[in-house]
C-alpha positions in Angstrom: -45.9 -66.1 -26.3 -44.2 -66.5 -22.8 -40.9 -67.0 -24.1 -41.0 -63.5 -25.9 -41.8 -61.8 -22.9 -38.9 -63.2 -21.1 -36.3 -62.0 -23.8 -38.1 -58.4 -23.6 -37.6 -58.4 -19.8 -33.9 -59.6 -20.1 -33.4 -56.9 -22.8 -35.0 -54.3 -20.6 -32.9 -55.5 -17.5 -29.7 -55.2 -19.5 -30.4 -51.6 -20.8 -31.5 -50.7 -17.0 -28.1 -52.1 -15.9 -26.0 -50.3 -18.3 -27.6 -46.9 -17.8 -27.2 -47.3 -13.9 -23.6 -48.4 -14.5 -22.8 -45.6 -16.4 -24.6 -43.0 -14.2 -22.8 -44.3 -11.3 -19.4 -44.1 -13.1 -20.2 -40.5 -14.0 -21.3 -39.6 -10.5 -18.3 -41.3 -8.9 -15.7 -39.7 -11.2 -17.4 -36.4 -10.7 -17.2 -36.6 -7.3 -13.7 -38.0 -7.0 -12.4 -35.2 -9.0 -13.8 -32.5 -6.7 -11.7 -34.1 -3.9 -8.4 -32.4 -5.2 -7.6 -29.1 -3.5 -5.5 -26.5 -5.3 -2.8 -24.9 -3.6 -0.6 -21.7 -4.6 2.8 -21.2 -3.1 3.5 -17.7 -2.7 6.9 -16.1 -2.2 9.2 -13.1 -2.2 8.5 -12.4 -6.0 4.5 -12.5 -5.1 4.9 -9.7 -2.5 5.9 -11.4 0.9 8.4 -9.7 2.9 10.4 -12.8 3.3 10.4 -16.4 2.6 11.0 -17.3 6.4 7.2 -17.4 7.6 6.8 -18.1 11.3 3.0 -17.9 11.7 -0.3 -17.4 9.8 -3.8 -17.0 10.4 -7.3 -15.9 8.6 -9.0 -13.1 10.6 -12.7 -12.4 10.7 -12.5 -10.3 7.5 -11.1 -13.2 5.5 -7.6 -11.6 5.3 -4.5 -14.0 5.7 -1.8 -12.8 7.8 1.8 -13.9 7.8 4.5 -13.2 10.2 8.2 -13.2 8.9 11.6 -12.0 9.9 11.1 -8.8 7.8 7.8 -8.0 9.5 4.1 -8.9 9.0 1.8 -9.3 5.8 -1.8 -9.0 5.1 -3.0 -11.0 1.8 -6.6 -10.0 0.4 -6.4 -12.9 -2.2 -4.8 -10.5 -4.9 -1.8 -8.7 -3.2 0.2 -8.4 -0.1 0.4 -5.5 2.1 3.6 -5.5 4.2 4.2 -4.1 7.6 7.5 -3.3 9.2 9.2 -1.1 12.0 8.6 1.8 9.5 4.7 1.2 9.9 4.9 0.9 13.7 5.8 -2.6 14.5 8.3 -2.7 17.4 10.6 -5.2 15.6 10.6 -6.5 12.2 11.1 -10.1 13.3 7.5 -11.3 14.2 6.8 -14.7 15.6 3.1 -14.8 16.4 -0.1 -13.2 15.0 -3.7 -13.6 16.8 -7.1 -11.9 16.4 -9.0 -10.9 19.5 -12.8 -10.6 19.6 -12.7 -6.9 19.0 -11.0 -7.4 15.4 -7.5 -6.4 16.7 -4.8 -8.4 15.1 -2.0 -8.9 17.6 1.7 -9.5 16.9 4.4 -10.7 19.2 7.9 -9.8 18.2 11.3 -11.7 18.7 12.2 -9.2 21.4 8.7 -10.0 23.3 7.2 -6.7 22.5 3.6 -6.5 21.7 1.7 -4.4 18.9 -1.6 -4.8 17.3 -3.3 -3.6 14.0 -6.6 -2.0 14.4 -8.5 0.1 11.6 -5.7 0.5 9.4 -3.0 1.6 12.0 -0.4 -0.1 14.1 -0.3 0.5 17.8 2.3 -0.6 20.2 1.7 -1.0 23.9 3.3 1.4 26.5 4.6 -1.7 28.7 6.8 -2.9 25.9 9.9 -1.6 27.6 8.9 -3.2 31.0 8.1 -6.5 29.2 11.6 -6.5 27.5 13.2 -6.1 30.8 11.1 -8.8 32.5 12.0 -11.5 29.8 15.5 -10.4 29.3 17.4 -13.7 28.5 14.1 -15.6 27.7 12.0 -15.8 24.7 8.3 -15.8 24.4 7.0 -18.1 21.9 3.2 -17.8 22.5 0.4 -15.4 22.5 -3.2 -15.9 23.9 -5.9 -13.5 24.6 -8.7 -14.6 26.7 -12.4 -13.8 26.8 -11.8 -11.0 29.3 -9.5 -9.3 26.7 -6.4 -10.4 28.9 -3.2 -10.9 26.7 -1.3 -13.7 28.0 
């Protein structure tokens, strides 16, 4: 009787081992397949105003903003909405985009002029002419808004 119990225990161990191995392989391949990110390349035919993108960011509402040599573009996940000097931007070549704590999306243009998008409208700053005079011959390449709402 003793030898039969050993054979049954060996068979049970073998079945458990195979079941655990199959479960581990299934879980590992399922987890490993989830590690691949899918990317989509958007271009002019999808609605971007230009293929030259200088900066991008995602705002607090989830929109993706792109700056190009043909203006700025907002992407909602389905379509692009493009903004240019016809919509109020001071220039079409926009280098930087940043959002402040009030939800305004700021743009820095090639000429150093500033503007921002807020509640479906683009606003330019009255100091843009003075900024352009001050940086004549130089190029501003960065934009920062601190906690005190000061634009740097």
